[in-house]
ZADO-1210 file (C-alpha; in nm, 4 decimals, padded with zeros to 6 digits):
<atoms>
<atom x="-05.3900" y="-11.5892" z="01.1533" code="MET" pos="1"/>
<atom x="-05.5406" y="-11.9251" z="01.1440" code="ALA" pos="2"/>
<atom x="-05.6074" y="-12.0271" z="00.8056" code="LYS" pos="3"/>
<atom x="-05.9821" y="-12.1481" z="00.6548" code="ILE" pos="4"/>
<atom x="-05.9057" y="-12.5447" z="00.5966" code="LYS" pos="5"/>
<atom x="-06.1293" y="-12.6243" z="00.2442" code="ILE" pos="6"/>
<atom x="-06.1497" y="-12.9607" z="00.0460" code="GLY" pos="7"/>
<atom x="-06.2967" y="-12.9993" z="-00.2891" code="ILE" pos="8"/>
<atom x="-06.4721" y="-13.2318" z="-00.3984" code="ASN" pos="9"/>
<atom x="-06.4977" y="-13.2238" z="-00.7596" code="GLY" pos="10"/>
<atom x="-06.1601" y="-13.1250" z="-00.9560" code="PHE" pos="11"/>
<atom x="-06.2962" y="-13.0391" z="-01.3252" code="GLY" pos="12"/>
<atom x="-06.3061" y="-12.6855" z="-01.4367" code="ARG" pos="13"/>
<atom x="-06.4443" y="-12.5628" z="-01.1345" code="ILE" pos="14"/>
<atom x="-06.2484" y="-12.7752" z="-00.8867" code="GLY" pos="15"/>
<atom x="-05.9230" y="-12.6588" z="-01.0526" code="ARG" pos="16"/>
<atom x="-05.9945" y="-12.2542" z="-01.1003" code="LEU" pos="17"/>
<atom x="-06.1156" y="-12.2655" z="-00.7374" code="VAL" pos="18"/>
<atom x="-05.7918" y="-12.4628" z="-00.6591" code="PHE" pos="19"/>
<atom x="-05.5996" y="-12.1684" z="-00.8991" code="ARG" pos="20"/>
<atom x="-05.7419" y="-11.9122" z="-00.6735" code="VAL" pos="21"/>
<atom x="-05.7057" y="-12.0569" z="-00.3168" code="ALA" pos="22"/>
<atom x="-05.3576" y="-12.1219" z="-00.3321" code="VAL" pos="23"/>
<atom x="-05.3006" y="-11.7223" z="-00.3964" code="ASN" pos="24"/>
<atom x="-05.4785" y="-11.6478" z="-00.0837" code="ARG" pos="25"/>
<atom x="-05.2867" y="-11.6584" z="00.2378" code="PRO" pos="26"/>
<atom x="-05.5761" y="-11.7007" z="00.4678" code="ASN" pos="27"/>
<atom x="-05.7126" y="-12.0487" z="00.3011" code="ILE" pos="28"/>
<atom x="-05.5777" y="-12.4185" z="00.3038" code="GLU" pos="29"/>
<atom x="-05.6574" y="-12.6626" z="00.0981" code="VAL" pos="30"/>
<atom x="-05.6251" y="-12.9948" z="00.2585" code="VAL" pos="31"/>
<atom x="-05.8090" y="-13.2581" z="00.0412" code="GLY" pos="32"/>
<atom x="-05.9074" y="-13.3012" z="-00.2795" code="ILE" pos="33"/>
<atom x="-06.1417" y="-13.5615" z="-00.3957" code="ASN" pos="34"/>
<atom x="-06.1862" y="-13.6705" z="-00.7920" code="ASP" pos="35"/>
<atom x="-06.2027" y="-14.0619" z="-00.9635" code="LEU" pos="36"/>
<atom x="-05.9341" y="-13.9531" z="-01.1381" code="ILE" pos="37"/>
<atom x="-05.5609" y="-14.0767" z="-01.0828" code="ASP" pos="38"/>
<atom x="-05.3275" y="-13.8638" z="-00.8794" code="VAL" pos="39"/>
<atom x="-05.1134" y="-13.8616" z="-01.1573" code="ASP" pos="40"/>
<atom x="-05.3668" y="-13.6979" z="-01.3994" code="TYR" pos="41"/>
<atom x="-05.4733" y="-13.4763" z="-01.1412" code="MET" pos="42"/>
<atom x="-05.1359" y="-13.3280" z="-01.1263" code="ALA" pos="43"/>
<atom x="-05.0762" y="-13.3320" z="-01.5148" code="TYR" pos="44"/>
<atom x="-05.4655" y="-13.1058" z="-01.5615" code="MET" pos="45"/>
<atom x="-05.3877" y="-12.8520" z="-01.3062" code="LEU" pos="46"/>
<atom x="-05.0301" y="-12.7795" z="-01.4152" code="ARG" pos="47"/>
<atom x="-05.1511" y="-12.7288" z="-01.7815" code="TYR" pos="48"/>
<atom x="-05.4576" y="-12.5401" z="-01.8376" code="ASP" pos="49"/>
<atom x="-05.5928" y="-12.4766" z="-02.2465" code="THR" pos="50"/>
<atom x="-05.7679" y="-12.1227" z="-02.1330" code="VAL" pos="51"/>
<atom x="-05.5885" y="-12.0058" z="-01.8223" code="HIS" pos="52"/>
<atom x="-05.2441" y="-12.1415" z="-01.9008" code="GLY" pos="53"/>
<atom x="-04.9807" y="-12.3108" z="-01.6921" code="GLN" pos="54"/>
<atom x="-04.9887" y="-12.3263" z="-01.2899" code="PHE" pos="55"/>
<atom x="-04.7669" y="-12.1038" z="-01.1855" code="LYS" pos="56"/>
<atom x="-04.5767" y="-12.2694" z="-00.8973" code="GLY" pos="57"/>
<atom x="-04.4381" y="-12.5950" z="-00.8057" code="THR" pos="58"/>
<atom x="-04.6352" y="-12.9261" z="-00.8222" code="ILE" pos="59"/>
<atom x="-04.5314" y="-13.2823" z="-00.7168" code="ASP" pos="60"/>
<atom x="-04.6381" y="-13.6559" z="-00.5821" code="ILE" pos="61"/>
<atom x="-04.5516" y="-13.7890" z="-00.2624" code="LYS" pos="62"/>
<atom x="-04.6893" y="-14.0895" z="-00.1229" code="ASP" pos="63"/>
<atom x="-05.0606" y="-14.0544" z="-00.3266" code="GLY" pos="64"/>
<atom x="-05.0626" y="-13.6795" z="-00.1970" code="LYS" pos="65"/>
<atom x="-05.0602" y="-13.3994" z="-00.4048" code="LEU" pos="66"/>
<atom x="-04.7612" y="-13.1818" z="-00.3136" code="VAL" pos="67"/>
<atom x="-04.8520" y="-12.8111" z="-00.4590" code="VAL" pos="68"/>
<atom x="-04.5706" y="-12.5099" z="-00.3774" code="ASN" pos="69"/>
<atom x="-04.4142" y="-12.7616" z="-00.0691" code="GLY" pos="70"/>
<atom x="-04.7769" y="-12.8164" z="00.0633" code="HIS" pos="71"/>
<atom x="-04.9010" y="-13.2030" z="00.0928" code="PRO" pos="72"/>
<atom x="-05.2878" y="-13.2338" z="00.0267" code="ILE" pos="73"/>
<atom x="-05.4697" y="-13.5541" z="00.0593" code="ARG" pos="74"/>
<atom x="-05.6365" y="-13.6996" z="-00.2753" code="VAL" pos="75"/>
<atom x="-05.8956" y="-13.9390" z="-00.2292" code="THR" pos="76"/>
<atom x="-06.1454" y="-14.1208" z="-00.5247" code="ALA" pos="77"/>
<atom x="-06.4469" y="-14.1804" z="-00.3006" code="GLU" pos="78"/>
<atom x="-06.8008" y="-14.1855" z="-00.5082" code="ALA" pos="79"/>
<atom x="-06.9877" y="-14.1601" z="-00.2063" code="ASP" pos="80"/>
<atom x="-06.8794" y="-13.8433" z="00.0185" code="PRO" pos="81"/>
<atom x="-07.0065" y="-13.9658" z="00.2895" code="ALA" pos="82"/>
<atom x="-06.6634" y="-14.1812" z="00.2828" code="ASN" pos="83"/>
<atom x="-06.4339" y="-13.8918" z="00.2848" code="LEU" pos="84"/>
<atom x="-06.3403" y="-13.8242" z="00.6355" code="LYS" pos="85"/>
<atom x="-06.2990" y="-13.4702" z="00.6226" code="TRP" pos="86"/>
<atom x="-06.2212" y="-13.4277" z="00.9591" code="ASN" pos="87"/>
<atom x="-05.9248" y="-13.6138" z="00.9692" code="GLU" pos="88"/>
<atom x="-05.7729" y="-13.3469" z="00.7360" code="VAL" pos="89"/>
<atom x="-05.9599" y="-13.0738" z="00.9264" code="GLY" pos="90"/>
<atom x="-06.1333" y="-13.0003" z="00.6550" code="ALA" pos="91"/>
<atom x="-06.4160" y="-12.7250" z="00.7856" code="GLU" pos="92"/>
<atom x="-06.5229" y="-12.6094" z="00.4508" code="TYR" pos="93"/>
<atom x="-06.5905" y="-12.8317" z="00.1649" code="VAL" pos="94"/>
<atom x="-06.6319" y="-12.6799" z="-00.2446" code="VAL" pos="95"/>
<atom x="-06.8720" y="-12.9418" z="-00.3777" code="GLU" pos="96"/>
<atom x="-06.7895" y="-12.8779" z="-00.7445" code="SER" pos="97"/>
<atom x="-06.9268" y="-13.2361" z="-00.9282" code="THR" pos="98"/>
<atom x="-07.2619" y="-13.1051" z="-01.0198" code="GLY" pos="99"/>
<atom x="-07.3608" y="-13.4201" z="-00.8500" code="LEU" pos="100"/>
<atom x="-07.5269" y="-13.3354" z="-00.4865" code="PHE" pos="101"/>
<atom x="-07.6720" y="-13.0527" z="-00.5484" code="LEU" pos="102"/>
<atom x="-07.9744" y="-13.1099" z="-00.2919" code="THR" pos="103"/>
<atom x="-07.9663" y="-13.0591" z="00.0956" code="LYS" pos="104"/>
<atom x="-07.9749" y="-13.4190" z="00.1364" code="GLU" pos="105"/>
<atom x="-07.7144" y="-13.5263" z="-00.0849" code="LYS" pos="106"/>
<atom x="-07.4895" y="-13.2184" z="00.0676" code="ALA" pos="107"/>
<atom x="-07.5324" y="-13.3779" z="00.4260" code="GLU" pos="108"/>
<atom x="-07.2719" y="-13.6548" z="00.3378" code="ALA" pos="109"/>
<atom x="-07.0208" y="-13.4387" z="00.3369" code="HIS" pos="110"/>
<atom x="-07.1348" y="-13.3013" z="00.7167" code="ILE" pos="111"/>
<atom x="-07.1658" y="-13.6647" z="00.7958" code="LYS" pos="112"/>
<atom x="-06.8177" y="-13.7137" z="00.7008" code="ALA" pos="113"/>
<atom x="-06.6761" y="-13.4129" z="00.9277" code="GLY" pos="114"/>
<atom x="-06.7261" y="-13.1050" z="00.7432" code="ALA" pos="115"/>
<atom x="-06.8852" y="-12.7837" z="00.9299" code="LYS" pos="116"/>
<atom x="-07.0164" y="-12.6113" z="00.6032" code="ARG" pos="117"/>
<atom x="-07.0763" y="-12.7230" z="00.2457" code="VAL" pos="118"/>
<atom x="-07.0791" y="-12.4566" z="-00.0409" code="ILE" pos="119"/>
<atom x="-07.2473" y="-12.6156" z="-00.3710" code="MET" pos="120"/>
<atom x="-07.0697" y="-12.4622" z="-00.7182" code="SER" pos="121"/>
<atom x="-07.4181" y="-12.4623" z="-00.9031" code="ALA" pos="122"/>
<atom x="-07.7603" y="-12.3921" z="-00.8325" code="PRO" pos="123"/>
<atom x="-07.9517" y="-12.5882" z="-00.6118" code="SER" pos="124"/>
<atom x="-08.1775" y="-12.8897" z="-00.7174" code="LYS" pos="125"/>
<atom x="-08.3619" y="-12.8130" z="-00.4297" code="ASP" pos="126"/>
<atom x="-08.4533" y="-12.5390" z="-00.1710" code="ASP" pos="127"/>
<atom x="-08.0979" y="-12.4968" z="-00.0510" code="THR" pos="128"/>
<atom x="-08.0322" y="-12.1203" z="00.0263" code="PRO" pos="129"/>
<atom x="-07.8756" y="-11.9405" z="-00.2683" code="MET" pos="130"/>
<atom x="-07.6678" y="-11.6613" z="-00.2351" code="PHE" pos="131"/>
<atom x="-07.4250" y="-11.4121" z="-00.4333" code="VAL" pos="132"/>
<atom x="-07.2544" y="-11.2118" z="-00.2919" code="TYR" pos="133"/>
<atom x="-07.3142" y="-10.8572" z="-00.3222" code="GLY" pos="134"/>
<atom x="-07.6734" y="-10.9394" z="-00.4052" code="VAL" pos="135"/>
<atom x="-07.7921" y="-11.1332" z="-00.0774" code="ASN" pos="136"/>
<atom x="-07.4642" y="-11.2407" z="00.1480" code="HIS" pos="137"/>
<atom x="-07.6135" y="-11.0221" z="00.4347" code="LYS" pos="138"/>
<atom x="-07.9042" y="-11.2549" z="00.4937" code="LYS" pos="139"/>
<atom x="-07.6575" y="-11.5452" z="00.5334" code="TYR" pos="140"/>
<atom x="-07.7037" y="-11.6721" z="00.9077" code="THR" pos="141"/>
<atom x="-07.4486" y="-11.9024" z="01.0691" code="LYS" pos="142"/>
<atom x="-07.6758" y="-12.2071" z="01.1203" code="ASP" pos="143"/>
<atom x="-07.7096" y="-12.2242" z="00.7332" code="LEU" pos="144"/>
<atom x="-07.4285" y="-12.5561" z="00.6436" code="ALA" pos="145"/>
<atom x="-07.5456" y="-12.5958" z="00.3228" code="ILE" pos="146"/>
<atom x="-07.5566" y="-12.3241" z="00.0833" code="ILE" pos="147"/>
<atom x="-07.5639" y="-12.2992" z="-00.3002" code="SER" pos="148"/>
<atom x="-07.3314" y="-12.0066" z="-00.4877" code="ASN" pos="149"/>
<atom x="-07.5704" y="-11.9967" z="-00.7487" code="ALA" pos="150"/>
<atom x="-07.4317" y="-12.0453" z="-01.1346" code="SER" pos="151"/>
<atom x="-07.1765" y="-11.8393" z="-01.3573" code="CYS" pos="152"/>
<atom x="-07.4918" y="-11.6363" z="-01.5130" code="THR" pos="153"/>
<atom x="-07.6443" y="-11.5756" z="-01.1871" code="THR" pos="154"/>
<atom x="-07.3483" y="-11.4252" z="-01.0573" code="ASN" pos="155"/>
<atom x="-07.3386" y="-11.2323" z="-01.3720" code="CYS" pos="156"/>
<atom x="-07.7404" y="-11.1101" z="-01.3601" code="LEU" pos="157"/>
<atom x="-07.7905" y="-11.1012" z="-01.0134" code="ALA" pos="158"/>
<atom x="-07.5893" y="-10.7689" z="-00.9535" code="PRO" pos="159"/>
<atom x="-07.7048" y="-10.5741" z="-01.2818" code="ILE" pos="160"/>
<atom x="-08.0683" y="-10.6467" z="-01.2059" code="ALA" pos="161"/>
<atom x="-07.9786" y="-10.5773" z="-00.8109" code="LYS" pos="162"/>
<atom x="-07.9079" y="-10.2110" z="-00.9031" code="VAL" pos="163"/>
<atom x="-08.1583" y="-10.1747" z="-01.2133" code="LEU" pos="164"/>
<atom x="-08.4275" y="-10.2850" z="-00.9359" code="HIS" pos="165"/>
<atom x="-08.3337" y="-10.0774" z="-00.6378" code="ASP" pos="166"/>
<atom x="-08.2864" y="-09.7668" z="-00.8120" code="ASN" pos="167"/>
<atom x="-08.5379" y="-09.7399" z="-01.1326" code="PHE" pos="168"/>
<atom x="-08.7875" y="-10.0914" z="-01.0306" code="GLY" pos="169"/>
<atom x="-08.8054" y="-10.3681" z="-01.3008" code="ILE" pos="170"/>
<atom x="-09.1476" y="-10.4121" z="-01.4317" code="VAL" pos="171"/>
<atom x="-09.0087" y="-10.7014" z="-01.6476" code="GLU" pos="172"/>
<atom x="-08.6920" y="-10.8364" z="-01.8400" code="GLY" pos="173"/>
<atom x="-08.5774" y="-11.0653" z="-02.0659" code="LEU" pos="174"/>
<atom x="-08.1920" y="-11.1822" z="-02.0178" code="MET" pos="175"/>
<atom x="-07.9948" y="-11.3412" z="-02.2886" code="THR" pos="176"/>
<atom x="-07.6700" y="-11.5022" z="-02.2082" code="THR" pos="177"/>
<atom x="-07.4010" y="-11.5330" z="-02.4818" code="VAL" pos="178"/>
<atom x="-07.2200" y="-11.8507" z="-02.3230" code="HIS" pos="179"/>
<atom x="-06.8889" y="-12.0168" z="-02.4096" code="ALA" pos="180"/>
<atom x="-06.8831" y="-12.3887" z="-02.5015" code="THR" pos="181"/>
<atom x="-06.9324" y="-12.5822" z="-02.1948" code="THR" pos="182"/>
<atom x="-06.8371" y="-12.9566" z="-02.1128" code="ALA" pos="183"/>
<atom x="-07.1745" y="-13.1035" z="-02.1957" code="THR" pos="184"/>
<atom x="-07.1654" y="-12.9970" z="-02.5563" code="GLN" pos="185"/>
<atom x="-07.0000" y="-13.2617" z="-02.8316" code="LYS" pos="186"/>
<atom x="-06.6898" y="-13.1969" z="-03.0574" code="THR" pos="187"/>
<atom x="-06.8644" y="-13.3530" z="-03.3647" code="VAL" pos="188"/>
<atom x="-07.2366" y="-13.3744" z="-03.4301" code="ASP" pos="189"/>
<atom x="-07.3592" y="-13.6509" z="-03.2031" code="GLY" pos="190"/>
<atom x="-07.6926" y="-13.7436" z="-03.0359" code="PRO" pos="191"/>
<atom x="-07.8278" y="-13.5739" z="-02.7539" code="SER" pos="192"/>
<atom x="-08.1978" y="-13.7018" z="-02.7170" code="LYS" pos="193"/>
<atom x="-08.3234" y="-13.4158" z="-02.4769" code="LYS" pos="194"/>
<atom x="-08.1741" y="-13.1526" z="-02.6639" code="ASP" pos="195"/>
<atom x="-08.1596" y="-13.1969" z="-03.0412" code="TRP" pos="196"/>
<atom x="-07.9763" y="-12.8978" z="-03.1126" code="ARG" pos="197"/>
<atom x="-07.7789" y="-12.9181" z="-02.8338" code="GLY" pos="198"/>
<atom x="-07.5969" y="-13.1997" z="-03.0406" code="GLY" pos="199"/>
<atom x="-07.4570" y="-13.0059" z="-03.2906" code="ARG" pos="200"/>
<atom x="-07.0744" y="-12.9555" z="-03.2578" code="ALA" pos="201"/>
<atom x="-06.9852" y="-12.7001" z="-03.0204" code="ALA" pos="202"/>
<atom x="-06.6636" y="-12.5721" z="-03.2450" code="ALA" pos="203"/>
<atom x="-06.9250" y="-12.4994" z="-03.5358" code="ALA" pos="204"/>
<atom x="-07.2536" y="-12.3929" z="-03.4390" code="ASN" pos="205"/>
<atom x="-07.4346" y="-12.1001" z="-03.2329" code="ILE" pos="206"/>
<atom x="-07.6520" y="-12.3427" z="-03.0253" code="ILE" pos="207"/>
<atom x="-07.9891" y="-12.1515" z="-02.8833" code="PRO" pos="208"/>
<atom x="-08.0072" y="-12.3193" z="-02.5186" code="SER" pos="209"/>
<atom x="-08.2345" y="-12.3097" z="-02.2112" code="SER" pos="210"/>
<atom x="-08.0614" y="-12.1175" z="-01.9065" code="THR" pos="211"/>
<atom x="-08.2075" y="-12.1457" z="-01.5561" code="GLY" pos="212"/>
<atom x="-08.0365" y="-11.7501" z="-01.4336" code="ALA" pos="213"/>
<atom x="-08.3433" y="-11.6027" z="-01.4263" code="ALA" pos="214"/>
<atom x="-08.5449" y="-11.7834" z="-01.1997" code="LYS" pos="215"/>
<atom x="-08.2341" y="-11.8477" z="-00.9887" code="ALA" pos="216"/>
<atom x="-08.2001" y="-11.5019" z="-00.9658" code="VAL" pos="217"/>
<atom x="-08.5568" y="-11.4896" z="-00.7902" code="THR" pos="218"/>
<atom x="-08.4126" y="-11.6882" z="-00.5250" code="LYS" pos="219"/>
<atom x="-08.1671" y="-11.4271" z="-00.4689" code="VAL" pos="220"/>
<atom x="-08.3743" y="-11.1561" z="-00.5570" code="ILE" pos="221"/>
<atom x="-08.6984" y="-11.2184" z="-00.4099" code="PRO" pos="222"/>
<atom x="-08.9348" y="-10.9182" z="-00.5324" code="GLU" pos="223"/>
<atom x="-08.8299" y="-11.0342" z="-00.8987" code="LEU" pos="224"/>
<atom x="-08.9717" y="-11.3529" z="-00.9210" code="LYS" pos="225"/>
<atom x="-09.2309" y="-11.3531" z="-01.1946" code="GLY" pos="226"/>
<atom x="-09.0488" y="-11.0626" z="-01.3761" code="LYS" pos="227"/>
<atom x="-08.7704" y="-11.1959" z="-01.5428" code="LEU" pos="228"/>
<atom x="-08.7394" y="-11.4564" z="-01.8088" code="THR" pos="229"/>
<atom x="-08.4463" y="-11.5851" z="-02.0313" code="GLY" pos="230"/>
<atom x="-08.2578" y="-11.7511" z="-02.2804" code="MET" pos="231"/>
<atom x="-07.8912" y="-11.8940" z="-02.3861" code="SER" pos="232"/>
<atom x="-07.6865" y="-11.9591" z="-02.7091" code="PHE" pos="233"/>
<atom x="-07.3603" y="-12.1682" z="-02.6576" code="ARG" pos="234"/>
<atom x="-07.0822" y="-12.0161" z="-02.8850" code="VAL" pos="235"/>
<atom x="-06.7551" y="-12.1568" z="-03.0037" code="PRO" pos="236"/>
<atom x="-06.5349" y="-12.0013" z="-02.7580" code="THR" pos="237"/>
<atom x="-06.3302" y="-12.1339" z="-02.5005" code="VAL" pos="238"/>
<atom x="-06.3581" y="-11.8645" z="-02.2656" code="ASN" pos="239"/>
<atom x="-06.5745" y="-11.5372" z="-02.1496" code="VAL" pos="240"/>
<atom x="-06.9495" y="-11.5449" z="-02.1772" code="SER" pos="241"/>
<atom x="-07.1465" y="-11.1751" z="-02.1515" code="VAL" pos="242"/>
<atom x="-07.5348" y="-11.1375" z="-01.9804" code="VAL" pos="243"/>
<atom x="-07.7784" y="-10.9420" z="-02.2243" code="ASP" pos="244"/>
<atom x="-08.0362" y="-10.7438" z="-02.0063" code="LEU" pos="245"/>
<atom x="-08.3197" y="-10.5609" z="-02.1500" code="THR" pos="246"/>
<atom x="-08.5806" y="-10.4387" z="-01.8965" code="CYS" pos="247"/>
<atom x="-08.8914" y="-10.1944" z="-01.8726" code="ARG" pos="248"/>
<atom x="-08.8533" y="-10.0131" z="-01.5720" code="LEU" pos="249"/>
<atom x="-09.0844" y="-09.8569" z="-01.2946" code="GLU" pos="250"/>
<atom x="-08.9427" y="-09.5165" z="-01.3379" code="LYS" pos="251"/>
<atom x="-08.8350" y="-09.2992" z="-01.6389" code="ALA" pos="252"/>
<atom x="-08.4846" y="-09.2603" z="-01.7388" code="THR" pos="253"/>
<atom x="-08.1629" y="-09.2308" z="-01.9368" code="THR" pos="254"/>
<atom x="-07.8863" y="-09.3970" z="-02.0586" code="TYR" pos="255"/>
<atom x="-07.6660" y="-09.2199" z="-01.8688" code="ASP" pos="256"/>
<atom x="-07.8329" y="-09.2427" z="-01.5597" code="GLU" pos="257"/>
<atom x="-07.8288" y="-09.5631" z="-01.5803" code="ILE" pos="258"/>
<atom x="-07.4407" y="-09.5782" z="-01.6395" code="LYS" pos="259"/>
<atom x="-07.3672" y="-09.3773" z="-01.3287" code="ALA" pos="260"/>
<atom x="-07.5741" y="-09.5549" z="-01.1307" code="THR" pos="261"/>
<atom x="-07.3964" y="-09.8327" z="-01.2181" code="MET" pos="262"/>
<atom x="-07.0574" y="-09.6775" z="-01.2013" code="LYS" pos="263"/>
<atom x="-07.1497" y="-09.5869" z="-00.8107" code="ALA" pos="264"/>
<atom x="-07.2386" y="-09.9395" z="-00.7346" code="ALA" pos="265"/>
<atom x="-06.9243" y="-10.0721" z="-00.8612" code="SER" pos="266"/>
<atom x="-06.7302" y="-09.8619" z="-00.6816" code="GLU" pos="267"/>
<atom x="-06.9273" y="-09.8679" z="-00.3329" code="GLY" pos="268"/>
<atom x="-07.1168" y="-10.1639" z="-00.1870" code="GLU" pos="269"/>
<atom x="-07.0344" y="-10.3646" z="-00.5591" code="LEU" pos="270"/>
<atom x="-06.6958" y="-10.3126" z="-00.5487" code="LYS" pos="271"/>
<atom x="-06.4331" y="-10.6172" z="-00.6198" code="GLY" pos="272"/>
</atoms>
């Protein structure tokens, strides 16, 4: 079976976790990583993770390449994706996880560099199609070379909203996400011009914040446009977040009926 060859642009929180998952998939091969850090530091960050523990495998460096489980991976440090020459390593798919190239125009640099497909690891900032697997992935067509996989919150909210709306009809809803600390927050109180509350120490505060997840869901489930709103609380934990969705429904139902419907979906089309 031919392997799917991928490149990763941005080896931060998301990029490294994508890598950890990919190395355990027999049908996926990571052939290139691009980030503006030294390869030695890249190996160190991959080997030890505060939240997810030590990497289960071998990590070495040889001739400027990252060698993982005996497999050499090209490492580059290009600020401009157009210079990445993905074709030279055979990378057909690129995971865009820098958080910087979130429009079709910017992401097209990977295509110009030889890739065939680009998947953004965050919500697009233009009209680039957004997909959540299990919710609207069947609407994907092969002519779409650049797509967004939305956000972690959207991937949590969209399946719940879909099941509720398909079975009971959502009239309106309020989403609240209780979100673990992110890299943009401060370790101690510091300046935050756009969001004063966001400048408070992450480890000592529950910080109200905005979230675009409710709006992003409408890109995945268009019929919910104008029906959802949301807010976020950043809490002092390093991992695990939760979404609470309160809705007014078209059809009268019961708690037990909703539970049964969710369970059926989790064992059927949303299994996995």
